KEZA-946491 format. One record per residue: residue number from 1; residue in one letter; x, y, z of N, C-alpha, C in turn. Coordinates in steps of 0.02 Angstrom, whole numbers. Atoms other than C-alpha are relative to their C-alpha. Layout:
NUM, a, X, Y, Z, X, Y, Z, X, Y, Z
...
This chain:
1, m, -34, 29, 46, 3324, 2777, 4247, 36, 51, -61
2, r, -27, -47, 55, 3304, 2861, 4103, 13, 53, 9
3, v, -17, -77, 23, 3311, 3036, 4153, 66, -6, 30
4, f, -74, -12, 15, 3489, 2983, 4229, 32, -33, -46
5, k, -3, 34, 58, 3516, 2899, 4075, 20, 93, -42
6, s, 6, -71, 45, 3476, 3068, 3973, 74, 40, 26
7, s, -33, -35, -34, 3565, 3179, 4118, 107, -33, -33
8, v, -108, 42, 1, 3753, 3046, 4098, -7, 27, -87
9, l, -1, 3, 71, 3714, 3089, 3892, 9, 71, -2
10, i, -29, -80, -16, 3711, 3260, 3920, 55, 14, 35
11, v, -134, 9, -22, 3880, 3278, 4010, 35, -21, -56
12, i, -63, 24, 34, 3961, 3179, 3905, -15, 41, -73
13, a, -10, -38, 55, 3888, 3269, 3751, 21, 78, 7
14, s, -48, -59, -46, 3940, 3443, 3840, 48, -18, -20
15, f, -72, -14, -13, 4092, 3394, 3867, 65, -11, -87
16, l, -15, 20, 57, 4115, 3305, 3678, 2, 80, -41
17, i, 0, -42, 28, 4062, 3459, 3615, 36, 80, 11
18, s, -28, -48, -37, 4162, 3574, 3731, 64, -1, -30
19, s, -59, 26, 9, 4329, 3474, 3683, -7, 10, -104
20, f, -25, 5, 62, 4291, 3493, 3498, -17, 60, -23
21, a, -6, -56, 5, 4251, 3661, 3514, 53, 48, 11
22, f, -97, -46, -24, 4423, 3725, 3587, 38, -29, -85
23, a, -22, 7, 59, 4487, 3619, 3446, 10, 29, -64
24, q, 40, -25, 42, 4392, 3685, 3319, 29, 98, -10
25, e, 3, -85, 3, 4407, 3858, 3365, 50, 51, -62
26, y, -39, -45, 31, 4578, 3908, 3305, 43, -63, -67
27, k, 15, 28, 55, 4589, 3867, 3130, 88, 30, -32
28, h, -60, -4, 10, 4759, 3883, 3020, 19, 10, -84
29, e, -11, 10, 66, 4835, 3952, 2867, 63, -3, -48
30, v, -72, 22, -3, 4991, 3886, 2758, 17, 40, -40
31, i, -49, -108, -4, 5101, 4061, 2740, 56, -44, -72
32, v, -38, 56, 48, 5228, 3927, 2649, 1, -70, -16
33, k, -11, 66, 32, 5226, 3787, 2548, 48, -55, -30
34, d, -25, 45, 32, 5301, 3634, 2500, 85, 1, 38
35, l, -57, -2, -12, 5426, 3609, 2625, 25, -57, 36
36, s, -24, 55, -15, 5518, 3479, 2699, 25, -36, 47
37, n, -27, 4, -60, 5572, 3478, 2862, 63, 80, 15
38, p, 5, -67, -22, 5563, 3671, 2901, 39, -1, 93
39, w, -14, -10, -40, 5679, 3666, 3041, 22, 32, 64
40, g, -11, -78, -4, 5707, 3833, 3074, -2, 75, -21
41, f, 37, -49, 53, 5614, 4004, 3022, 30, 55, 50
42, t, -17, -51, -36, 5681, 4162, 3105, -64, 75, -85
43, f, 12, -69, 13, 5597, 4355, 3053, 30, 48, -25
44, l, -62, -69, 15, 5690, 4505, 2946, -47, 41, 43
45, p, 65, -76, -11, 5631, 4676, 2992, -58, 9, -61
46, d, 52, -18, 55, 5523, 4662, 2840, -39, -25, -44
47, n, 47, 60, 17, 5444, 4502, 2862, -9, -30, -38
48, s, 9, 62, 22, 5497, 4395, 2758, 37, -24, 78
49, m, -4, 58, -46, 5565, 4228, 2822, 64, -2, -24
50, l, -61, 21, 17, 5746, 4163, 2818, -48, -75, 32
51, i, 43, 72, -22, 5686, 3961, 2845, 85, -44, 4
52, t, -50, 64, 28, 5807, 3814, 2853, -32, -67, -13
53, e, 16, 66, 21, 5784, 3637, 2794, 66, -37, -14
54, k, -42, 51, -27, 5871, 3494, 2863, 42, 2, -41
55, k, -26, 52, 21, 5920, 3433, 2717, 68, 53, -27
56, g, -40, -44, 33, 6059, 3573, 2671, -32, 67, -16
57, e, 37, -77, 35, 5943, 3742, 2610, -11, 38, 47
58, l, 45, -48, -68, 5914, 3889, 2698, -17, 42, -66
59, i, 72, -51, 43, 5770, 3996, 2600, -22, 46, 19
60, h, 51, -83, -12, 5708, 4170, 2576, -54, 15, -31
61, f, 86, -1, 7, 5541, 4180, 2593, -31, 73, -8
62, k, 4, -100, -24, 5484, 4374, 2518, -66, -16, -44
63, n, 46, -4, 49, 5333, 4420, 2440, -44, -57, -13
64, g, 24, 60, 43, 5260, 4248, 2410, 38, -38, -46
65, k, -64, 86, 41, 5433, 4145, 2333, 41, -16, 26
66, k, -75, 41, -27, 5565, 4025, 2396, 43, 47, -53
67, t, -42, -3, 81, 5734, 4082, 2313, 46, -18, 60
68, k, -53, 36, -49, 5873, 3973, 2384, 63, 39, 1
69, i, -47, -49, -41, 6021, 4066, 2473, 78, -73, -11
70, n, -73, 46, 33, 6191, 3983, 2368, 50, 8, 50
71, s, -87, 14, -22, 6324, 4029, 2484, 4, -12, 73
72, l, -4, 39, -58, 6311, 3929, 2633, 55, -45, 9
73, p, -65, 33, 25, 6474, 3828, 2680, -56, -66, -19
74, s, 3, 66, 22, 6457, 3638, 2644, -36, -47, 55
75, i, 49, 11, -53, 6314, 3559, 2739, -27, -87, -12
76, e, 47, 46, 16, 6275, 3376, 2733, -59, -14, 44
77, q, 97, 35, -56, 6105, 3277, 2820, 47, -85, 31
78, y, -30, 91, 0, 6176, 3127, 2919, -63, 4, 88
79, g, 28, -6, -31, 6051, 3051, 3031, -52, 49, 32
80, q, 44, -76, -11, 5952, 3175, 3129, 26, 87, 15
81, g, -31, -38, 23, 6091, 3292, 3084, -23, 52, -65
82, g, 7, -31, 80, 6096, 3455, 2934, 2, 39, 39
83, l, 16, -70, -20, 6045, 3625, 2951, -49, -17, 41
84, m, 37, 10, -43, 5977, 3657, 3096, -51, 70, 24
85, d, 34, -75, -46, 5910, 3830, 3201, 44, 42, -13
86, i, -25, -66, 21, 5938, 3995, 3120, -56, 63, 65
87, e, 33, -44, -8, 5917, 4162, 3233, 29, 62, -15
88, l, -32, -49, 33, 5939, 4334, 3191, 49, 41, 62
89, h, -60, -23, -23, 6079, 4461, 3276, -72, 58, 62
90, p, 52, -58, -15, 5971, 4581, 3398, -13, 68, -38
91, d, -26, -54, 59, 6047, 4705, 3312, 5, 9, -70
92, f, -22, 33, 73, 6026, 4622, 3135, -20, 66, -51
93, a, 17, -51, 21, 5925, 4791, 3081, 71, 37, -6
94, n, -60, -24, -12, 6106, 4853, 3093, 62, -22, -27
95, n, -61, 35, 23, 6241, 4743, 3076, -40, -48, -61
96, r, 37, 60, 53, 6131, 4610, 2970, 26, -64, -4
97, y, -24, 73, -17, 6212, 4459, 3074, -63, -56, -3
98, i, 39, 56, -46, 6120, 4294, 3082, 58, -52, 19
99, y, -52, 30, -25, 6170, 4128, 3169, -37, -52, -18
100, f, 39, 76, 15, 6122, 3944, 3117, 74, -59, 9
101, t, -33, 87, -18, 6165, 3762, 3176, 19, -33, -65
102, y, 19, 17, 45, 6213, 3660, 3062, 69, -50, 45
103, i, -28, 55, -2, 6321, 3477, 3058, 82, 4, -44
104, a, -61, 63, 56, 6512, 3414, 2980, 52, -7, 63
105, s, -74, 64, -39, 6664, 3317, 2995, 56, 26, 28
106, h, -65, -1, -12, 6796, 3418, 3006, 33, -1, 69
107, g, 39, -21, -65, 6869, 3441, 3180, 40, -103, 4
108, s, -48, 44, -23, 6967, 3282, 3284, -77, -47, -20
109, g, 57, 68, 2, 6861, 3099, 3257, -36, -16, -53
110, r, 45, 36, 62, 6772, 2989, 3127, -76, 51, 20
111, g, 87, 26, -39, 6570, 3032, 3116, 25, 119, -26
112, y, 13, -66, -23, 6511, 3235, 3152, -30, 31, 47
113, n, 26, -30, -81, 6448, 3353, 3276, -12, 70, -13
114, t, 24, -61, -1, 6372, 3546, 3300, 39, 54, 9
115, v, -15, -59, 9, 6416, 3688, 3227, -26, 70, 29
116, l, 22, -64, 23, 6382, 3858, 3255, 43, 64, -60
117, m, -30, -30, 61, 6391, 3973, 3125, -6, 84, -5
118, r, 28, -73, 6, 6382, 4165, 3097, 6, 48, -49
119, a, -23, -54, 85, 6390, 4284, 2940, -57, 59, 0
120, i, 27, -68, 28, 6320, 4432, 2857, -62, -25, -54
121, f, 44, 23, 47, 6153, 4395, 2768, -47, 69, -39
122, k, 10, -73, 33, 6131, 4554, 2647, -13, -15, -90
123, d, 27, -26, 54, 6049, 4592, 2485, 22, -102, -59
124, g, 7, 42, 9, 5998, 4401, 2464, 89, -69, 12
125, k, -81, 40, -41, 6193, 4332, 2528, 5, -16, 34
126, l, -49, 16, -48, 6298, 4271, 2647, 67, 26, -13
127, s, -76, -23, 10, 6471, 4343, 2665, 26, 3, 104
128, e, -74, 22, -58, 6610, 4336, 2821, -31, -50, 39
129, k, -4, 41, -51, 6566, 4169, 2885, 41, -15, 61
130, k, -44, 15, -31, 6639, 4123, 3024, -27, -56, 62
131, i, 2, 54, -44, 6643, 3981, 3150, -3, 14, 59
132, l, -21, 6, -96, 6609, 4021, 3319, 8, -54, 57
133, y, -15, 55, -36, 6590, 3860, 3390, 20, -87, -18
134, k, 10, 97, 22, 6627, 3645, 3334, 0, -27, 71
135, a, -16, 46, -60, 6599, 3521, 3469, 19, -23, -29
136, s, -44, 60, 35, 6701, 3388, 3448, 29, -41, 74
137, p, -19, 29, 71, 6755, 3256, 3433, -75, -20, -34
138, n, 59, 52, 44, 6646, 3189, 3295, -6, -53, 39
139, s, 36, 67, -38, 6545, 3030, 3331, -35, -24, -59
140, t, 27, 32, 53, 6471, 2915, 3199, -54, 5, 40
141, r, 76, 5, -31, 6319, 2907, 3308, -45, 37, -38
142, g, 53, -63, 39, 6166, 2992, 3222, -44, 36, 31
143, q, 29, -63, -25, 6089, 3094, 3342, 23, 16, 75
144, h, -2, -65, -67, 6074, 3220, 3480, 40, 29, -23
145, f, -39, -36, 8, 6125, 3331, 3383, 6, 73, 42
146, g, 88, -73, -12, 6006, 3481, 3471, -4, 28, -62
147, s, -8, -52, -21, 5999, 3614, 3417, -8, 57, -9
148, r, 28, -51, -28, 5931, 3771, 3464, 42, 72, 11
149, i, -25, -75, -17, 5990, 3971, 3476, -49, 50, 43
150, a, -2, -34, -20, 5948, 4094, 3566, 31, 43, 26
151, f, -45, -61, -17, 6010, 4280, 3620, -41, 18, 86
152, d, 43, -28, -57, 5957, 4355, 3799, -17, 51, -9
153, r, 13, -97, -1, 5925, 4548, 3851, 79, 17, -22
154, e, -71, -34, -18, 6128, 4568, 3875, 41, -3, -75
155, g, -28, 16, 54, 6165, 4510, 3696, 24, -66, -12
156, y, -27, 67, -9, 6238, 4327, 3757, -38, -53, -50
157, v, 72, 91, 39, 6186, 4180, 3618, 9, -37, 13
158, y, -9, 57, -15, 6170, 4055, 3684, -42, -75, -52
159, f, 29, 51, 51, 6139, 3876, 3600, 40, -85, 36
160, s, -21, 35, -20, 6128, 3706, 3625, 27, -71, -33
161, i, -46, 56, 16, 6221, 3536, 3587, -42, -82, 29
162, g, 62, 55, -35, 6117, 3358, 3620, 91, -61, 29
163, d, -48, 33, -19, 6230, 3219, 3698, 31, -42, -49
164, r, -19, 78, 44, 6251, 3107, 3555, 26, -34, -8
165, g, 11, 77, -24, 6194, 2984, 3611, 51, -48, 55
166, d, -64, 9, -46, 6340, 2958, 3718, -2, 24, 75
167, r, 24, -25, -65, 6243, 2979, 3888, 58, -14, 64
168, d, -25, 0, -63, 6358, 2894, 3998, 62, 46, 11
169, a, -77, -17, 1, 6511, 2988, 3943, -4, 71, 12
170, n, 14, -67, 23, 6460, 3169, 3892, -32, 65, 36
171, p, 33, -50, -24, 6319, 3243, 3979, 8, 42, 73
172, q, 10, 1, -46, 6372, 3243, 4140, 78, 32, 14
173, d, -98, -50, -7, 6573, 3292, 4107, -22, 52, -28
174, v, -6, -89, 45, 6622, 3487, 4070, 65, -11, -43
175, t, -77, -29, 75, 6789, 3449, 3972, -36, -46, -46
176, r, 4, 8, 76, 6690, 3373, 3855, -59, 22, -28
177, d, 27, -21, 37, 6572, 3440, 3712, -71, -47, -2
178, g, 66, 50, -2, 6384, 3360, 3729, -43, -6, 37
179, g, 55, -31, -69, 6221, 3383, 3838, -1, 57, 9
180, k, -17, -66, -37, 6277, 3562, 3877, -40, 52, -49
181, i, 25, -81, 3, 6187, 3741, 3865, 58, 44, -16
182, y, -63, -28, 20, 6340, 3841, 3782, -43, 91, 0
183, r, 2, -33, 18, 6332, 4028, 3808, 86, 46, -49
184, l, -64, -7, 45, 6468, 4130, 3702, -38, 107, 9
185, h, -14, -64, 33, 6481, 4336, 3656, -10, -21, -67
186, d, 29, 5, 77, 6394, 4379, 3496, 73, -7, -42
187, d, -58, 8, 34, 6586, 4369, 3434, 23, -92, 3
188, g, -22, 62, -9, 6590, 4188, 3486, 90, -8, 47
189, k, -44, 13, -53, 6727, 4244, 3615, -37, -33, 81
190, i, 15, 23, -61, 6697, 4159, 3797, 12, 60, 38
191, p, 32, -56, -52, 6602, 4270, 3943, 53, -9, 62
192, e, -20, 2, -38, 6712, 4294, 4048, -16, -28, 83
193, d, 41, -20, -50, 6586, 4271, 4195, -17, -64, -11
194, n, 15, 61, 53, 6565, 4096, 4094, 8, -63, 72
195, p, 0, 33, -49, 6552, 3950, 4238, 51, -37, 19
196, f, -66, 64, -13, 6681, 3813, 4211, 85, 67, -41
197, v, -79, -11, 33, 6823, 3957, 4146, 33, 3, 53
198, k, -45, 0, -40, 6925, 3934, 4285, 22, -79, -1
199, k, 5, 102, -21, 6900, 3732, 4300, 42, -16, -46
200, s, -51, 42, 55, 7057, 3653, 4215, -51, -35, -40
201, g, 27, 61, 40, 7011, 3547, 4076, -85, 23, -20
202, a, 67, -14, 35, 6837, 3609, 4035, -7, 43, -64
203, k, 50, -42, 34, 6736, 3668, 3909, -9, 80, 9
204, k, 28, -91, -32, 6727, 3883, 3937, -73, 50, -54
205, a, 54, -34, 32, 6583, 3908, 3819, -66, -34, 44
206, i, 58, 27, -36, 6479, 3780, 3939, -58, 49, 41
207, y, 45, -46, -46, 6347, 3894, 4041, -48, -73, 46
208, s, 39, 54, -35, 6232, 3711, 4108, 9, -49, -49
209, f, -16, 42, 22, 6262, 3547, 4088, -61, -58, 24
210, g, 57, 62, 3, 6168, 3374, 4107, -59, 0, -27
211, h, 94, 33, 70, 6008, 3376, 3957, 10, -52, -45
212, r, 26, 53, 40, 5980, 3247, 3842, 20, 35, -66
213, n, -3, -7, 94, 5944, 3324, 3661, -32, 65, 29
214, p, 65, -35, -17, 5853, 3491, 3709, 10, 27, -97
215, q, 54, -14, 92, 5753, 3541, 3517, -26, 64, 30
216, g, 37, -57, -13, 5680, 3684, 3609, 20, 60, 41
217, m, -58, -55, -41, 5762, 3867, 3663, -37, 63, -23
218, e, 50, -66, 22, 5656, 4031, 3674, 39, 29, 76
219, t, -22, -44, -60, 5714, 4184, 3791, -68, 18, 26
220, n, 41, -15, -8, 5563, 4211, 3909, -19, 68, -34
221, p, 27, -54, 27, 5474, 4395, 3845, -28, 33, 84
222, f, 23, -61, -53, 5410, 4432, 4014, 32, -11, 59
223, t, -51, 21, -59, 5554, 4361, 4134, 75, 10, -28
224, g, -67, -7, 21, 5727, 4388, 4024, 20, -84, 11
225, e, -14, 51, -24, 5747, 4196, 4080, 20, -28, -70
226, i, 11, 19, 26, 5824, 4087, 3969, -61, -92, 4
227, w, 45, 56, -45, 5683, 3907, 3969, 25, -31, -98
228, t, -18, 28, 17, 5727, 3766, 3876, -35, -82, -21
229, h, 14, 44, -31, 5647, 3603, 3835, 42, -83, -43
230, e, -31, 41, 18, 5718, 3450, 3788, -36, -105, 4
231, h, 17, 56, 25, 5688, 3250, 3726, 7, -50, 50
232, g, -33, 48, -51, 5687, 3112, 3873, 7, -67, -49
233, p, 31, 83, 54, 5686, 2919, 3779, -45, -9, 11
234, r, 80, 10, -16, 5530, 2830, 3838, -22, 45, 79
235, g, 15, -52, -76, 5464, 2983, 3964, 70, 33, 20
236, g, -32, -24, -32, 5553, 3103, 4043, -1, 63, -79
237, d, -21, -69, 54, 5554, 3242, 3905, -24, 78, 63
238, e, 6, -54, -51, 5585, 3430, 4001, 2, 49, -13
239, i, -6, -44, 16, 5544, 3571, 4012, 61, 33, 71
240, n, -70, -46, -49, 5713, 3694, 4110, -8, 45, -20
241, i, -20, -75, -9, 5745, 3852, 4156, 64, 28, 24
242, i, -61, 22, 13, 5917, 3876, 4107, 56, 56, 62
243, e, -40, -33, -56, 6032, 3931, 4273, 61, -6, -20
244, k, -96, 4, 3, 6224, 3960, 4252, 38, -59, 63
245, g, -36, 49, -67, 6324, 3820, 4307, -30, -56, 17
246, i, 36, 54, -36, 6187, 3722, 4348, 7, -71, -40
247, n, -10, 99, 37, 6161, 3510, 4326, -59, -10, -13
248, y, 85, 9, 32, 5990, 3473, 4234, -20, -89, 40
249, g, 2, 83, -32, 6033, 3297, 4310, 19, -70, -51
250, w, -10, 47, 40, 6045, 3187, 4121, 43, -38, 29
251, p, 83, 35, -9, 6045, 3053, 4139, 12, -43, 72
252, k, -11, -8, -78, 6083, 3018, 4344, -69, 6, 6
253, a, 104, -10, -19, 5900, 3065, 4372, -26, 20, -55
254, s, 45, 5, 60, 5766, 3040, 4226, -52, -12, 24
255, f, 75, 10, 22, 5559, 3036, 4226, 15, -80, -40
256, g, 20, 71, 53, 5621, 2888, 4071, 22, -56, 33
257, i, -21, 81, -5, 5654, 2716, 4031, 22, -14, -59
258, n, -12, 42, 77, 5754, 2645, 3901, -22, -28, -61
259, y, 11, 0, 59, 5713, 2614, 3742, -57, -83, 10
260, s, 5, 66, -14, 5687, 2437, 3781, -45, -18, 72
261, g, 52, 30, -43, 5583, 2459, 3928, 28, -3, 70
262, s, -35, 7, -52, 5713, 2427, 4061, 3, 36, 30
263, k, -6, -49, -40, 5765, 2555, 4201, 102, 26, -16
264, f, -51, -44, 9, 5911, 2670, 4176, 29, 24, 61
265, t, -28, -31, -57, 5925, 2745, 4333, -78, -13, 40
266, n, 85, -1, -9, 5767, 2745, 4498, -3, 63, 36
267, n, 7, -47, -45, 5808, 2914, 4529, -33, 55, -70
268, t, -2, -52, 31, 5717, 3044, 4468, 3, 71, 32
269, s, -33, -54, -50, 5779, 3182, 4586, 69, -21, 34
270, l, -72, 28, -43, 5939, 3192, 4669, 26, 67, 0
271, p, -37, -61, -18, 6039, 3328, 4781, 51, 27, -57
272, g, -84, 13, 43, 6153, 3431, 4669, -38, 15, -54
273, m, 48, -12, 57, 6030, 3441, 4515, -58, 29, 11
274, k, 67, -35, -2, 5885, 3523, 4460, -51, -19, -32
275, d, 48, 39, 30, 5734, 3455, 4422, -34, 54, -42
276, p, 25, -61, 78, 5628, 3514, 4237, -69, 19, 66
277, l, 45, 3, -28, 5503, 3605, 4326, -88, -36, -44
278, h, 41, 22, 28, 5360, 3518, 4207, 48, -87, -67
279, h, -40, 34, 31, 5405, 3353, 4116, -50, -38, -42
280, w, 66, 53, 59, 5283, 3228, 3992, 49, -64, -4
281, t, 9, 87, 22, 5266, 3037, 4011, -61, -32, -5
282, p, -25, 36, 36, 5238, 2953, 3900, 44, 75, -39
283, s, -28, -91, 14, 5363, 3085, 3823, -33, -9, -96
284, i, 1, -23, 73, 5309, 3176, 3638, 14, 56, -30
285, a, -67, 5, 24, 5459, 3191, 3573, -13, 92, -48
286, p, -9, -57, -2, 5469, 3393, 3599, 42, 45, -61
287, s, -25, -11, 38, 5513, 3489, 3459, 3, 74, -22
288, g, 49, -48, 5, 5499, 3689, 3442, -26, 38, 55
289, m, 27, -11, -59, 5446, 3814, 3561, 5, 87, -4
290, a, 7, -69, 1, 5388, 4007, 3570, -69, 18, 55
291, f, 53, -3, -44, 5269, 4095, 3697, -22, 45, -35
292, i, 49, -59, 8, 5125, 4211, 3665, 33, 53, 50
293, s, 19, -54, -68, 5169, 4378, 3714, -31, 52, -31
294, s, 38, -34, 66, 5051, 4482, 3577, -56, -11, 47
295, n, 78, 5, -57, 4870, 4509, 3646, -46, -39, -72
296, n, 67, 34, 72, 4804, 4413, 3461, -12, -56, 14
297, y, 34, 58, -3, 4760, 4277, 3543, -37, -32, 79
298, g, 55, -22, -61, 4658, 4360, 3689, 41, -74, 66
299, t, -48, 5, -38, 4690, 4252, 3829, 36, -49, 0
300, l, -50, 52, 3, 4817, 4130, 3767, 71, 42, 23
301, k, -52, -35, -10, 4927, 4292, 3823, 33, -37, 47
302, g, -44, 27, -74, 5063, 4211, 3938, 31, -65, -31
303, s, -4, 61, 20, 5076, 4041, 3858, 34, -28, -23
304, l, -91, 34, 1, 5211, 3926, 3836, -35, -51, -67
305, l, 2, 37, 72, 5203, 3843, 3643, 46, -54, -2
306, v, -48, 72, 22, 5279, 3656, 3607, -24, -21, -51
307, g, 21, 88, 34, 5279, 3538, 3476, 22, -60, -1
308, s, 12, 73, -51, 5236, 3385, 3491, 30, -46, -83
309, l, -19, 54, 70, 5351, 3251, 3336, -41, -47, 1
310, k, 15, 57, -27, 5279, 3111, 3417, -89, -3, -3
311, f, 76, -15, 14, 5088, 3148, 3415, -4, 66, -50
312, e, 39, -34, 41, 5072, 3294, 3296, -58, 61, 1
313, y, 44, -65, -38, 5010, 3459, 3376, 50, 49, 27
314, v, -27, -74, -14, 5050, 3605, 3466, -15, -9, 84
315, s, 13, -18, -42, 5041, 3599, 3652, 1, 77, 19
316, v, 28, -49, -28, 4957, 3773, 3726, 41, -22, 117
317, c, -6, 6, -90, 5051, 3767, 3926, -23, 60, 20
318, t, 11, -74, -11, 4982, 3879, 4017, 44, 9, 72
319, i, -59, 28, -34, 5115, 3931, 4149, -45, 55, 45
320, e, 1, -34, -54, 5075, 3994, 4316, 61, -35, 61
321, n, -80, 9, -22, 5253, 4034, 4434, 23, -45, 3
322, d, -53, 41, 46, 5365, 3948, 4327, -49, -68, 5
323, k, 4, 63, 11, 5257, 3787, 4320, -59, -13, -59
324, v, 54, -26, 63, 5142, 3719, 4188, -71, -43, 37
325, i, 64, 18, -69, 4953, 3706, 4277, -39, -20, -54
326, k, 30, 27, 71, 4869, 3664, 4113, 25, -9, -81
327, e, -13, 25, 80, 4893, 3599, 3922, -47, -18, -14
328, e, 74, 47, 50, 4757, 3573, 3779, 52, 17, -70
329, k, -33, 30, 51, 4818, 3530, 3604, -44, 36, -59
330, i, 28, -32, 63, 4799, 3617, 3451, 53, 0, -84
331, l, -37, 34, 94, 4845, 3595, 3244, 0, -67, -3
332, e, 8, 85, 5, 4799, 3430, 3289, 3, -47, -73
333, g, 3, 21, 70, 4843, 3288, 3142, 44, 54, -57
334, l, -35, -51, 81, 4939, 3431, 3000, 75, -47, -15
335, g, -47, 1, -11, 5102, 3342, 3045, 53, -7, 54
336, r, -40, -6, -36, 5251, 3320, 3129, 16, 77, 25
337, v, -47, -69, -8, 5303, 3484, 3221, 40, 0, 23
338, r, -83, 4, 3, 5471, 3539, 3197, 32, 56, 41
339, s, -39, -79, -35, 5479, 3739, 3234, -74, 39, 7
340, i, 48, -65, -19, 5390, 3883, 3308, 11, 61, 34
341, e, -8, -59, -15, 5375, 4074, 3307, -40, 36, 31
342, q, 30, -40, -17, 5309, 4216, 3368, 23, 49, -69
343, g, 3, -39, 61, 5283, 4344, 3191, 49, 66, 38
344, n, -38, -69, 6, 5356, 4514, 3201, -101, 25, 34
345, d, 87, -16, -3, 5154, 4540, 3187, -50, -34, 72
346, g, 36, 35, -47, 5108, 4444, 3330, -21, -48, -13
347, f, 38, 46, -4, 5048, 4303, 3259, 42, -72, -1
348, i, -54, 38, -4, 5125, 4132, 3297, -14, -48, -72
349, y, -17, 23, 78, 5187, 4038, 3135, 35, -75, 28
350, v, -10, 61, -18, 5237, 3849, 3151, 40, -46, -46
351, g, -59, 36, 75, 5355, 3744, 3026, -34, -94, 17
352, i, 31, 69, -32, 5251, 3564, 3023, 58, -33, -83
353, e, -51, 29, 86, 5361, 3419, 2909, -43, -17, -55
354, n, 19, 35, 55, 5324, 3362, 2724, -71, 67, -7
355, l, 78, -41, 7, 5164, 3527, 2733, 54, 77, 9
356, g, -37, -35, -9, 5281, 3673, 2772, -27, 51, 51
357, i, 8, -41, -75, 5246, 3840, 2888, -73, 22, 3
358, v, 58, -6, 4, 5068, 3888, 2953, -29, 53, 31
359, k, 39, -75, -40, 4984, 4033, 3023, -62, 8, 54
360, l, 39, 38, -43, 4903, 3989, 3172, -61, 62, 13
361, l, 37, -49, 7, 4728, 4118, 3155, -21, -18, 79
362, p, 32, 1, -62, 4662, 4182, 3318, -117, -43, -15
363, k, 59, 44, 1, 4475, 4140, 3374, -42, 50, -46
364, k, 50, -11, 29, 4321, 4211, 3275, -40, 30, 60
């Protein structure tokens, strides 16, 4: 009996040690301090950063100093919305274009909806600001604005807008904004091959629909596909690969339930609707997304990183044949993870609420 107990204790101890060792292997360094909600950030060619604070501030971080950019449009914070994602044009080095999303009240209806804007960033100032898309109508609901931005290999710009809390009207109707992934030319023009260009009454910028609130979007550096993740309600957070004209199911099919505990659908899958490649039930509240494509982290190359707002960690998702076959948690307990990017140097940087931006250090 003593031998058996000793063996069990050894096994348990080994498990705890190995689990603890993994958690401790990846340390971090705080690079940008004192940020309240770094909703998005991106690296310029000189390795400086442009950082969006949800409260409506755009910060240029260079040589250890933060400089507030004062030439933004008027931006308010309302519910889950404010100044959100930011992305560089693929040819930024030559054209100096940046793209960012925020909420605005102009247009039809009371309240707010999501805007995609392009501007030139040069010499610490924004100029030639141009609204490329404004969702309508506005809504007084404070949730589900989206919003992430990504460019594909052909130079199209994609962006997400959440269902604005109106799940029964917006996500399944392509004549309405909300609950969609959109695709535009870099100047805001509608691509002629967008899937609903010829559909009467449809919003021509829509590329896919049936989404709830996508707060992660990244171009897979290995395949060129657009990957997203989105919030479910109680359960049903999803990872999806975005395809032209595809219906991703919300709210007709979902692994989630109402926050009250009741069901809103009995279907987790339906004909004609695309199933997620992965889902989290219960929800982790995902935000921020990046692939590791550098060699800086050894065997983690090829992994997908997803931040958890709810549980305050980064999930390292091992991908095999477009499936998540394993998850590991790193950077636990630092705070709500809002944004993740791989820098020009191949290192991973993570935006954490009420902390700042930290650099993920490789194992020694």
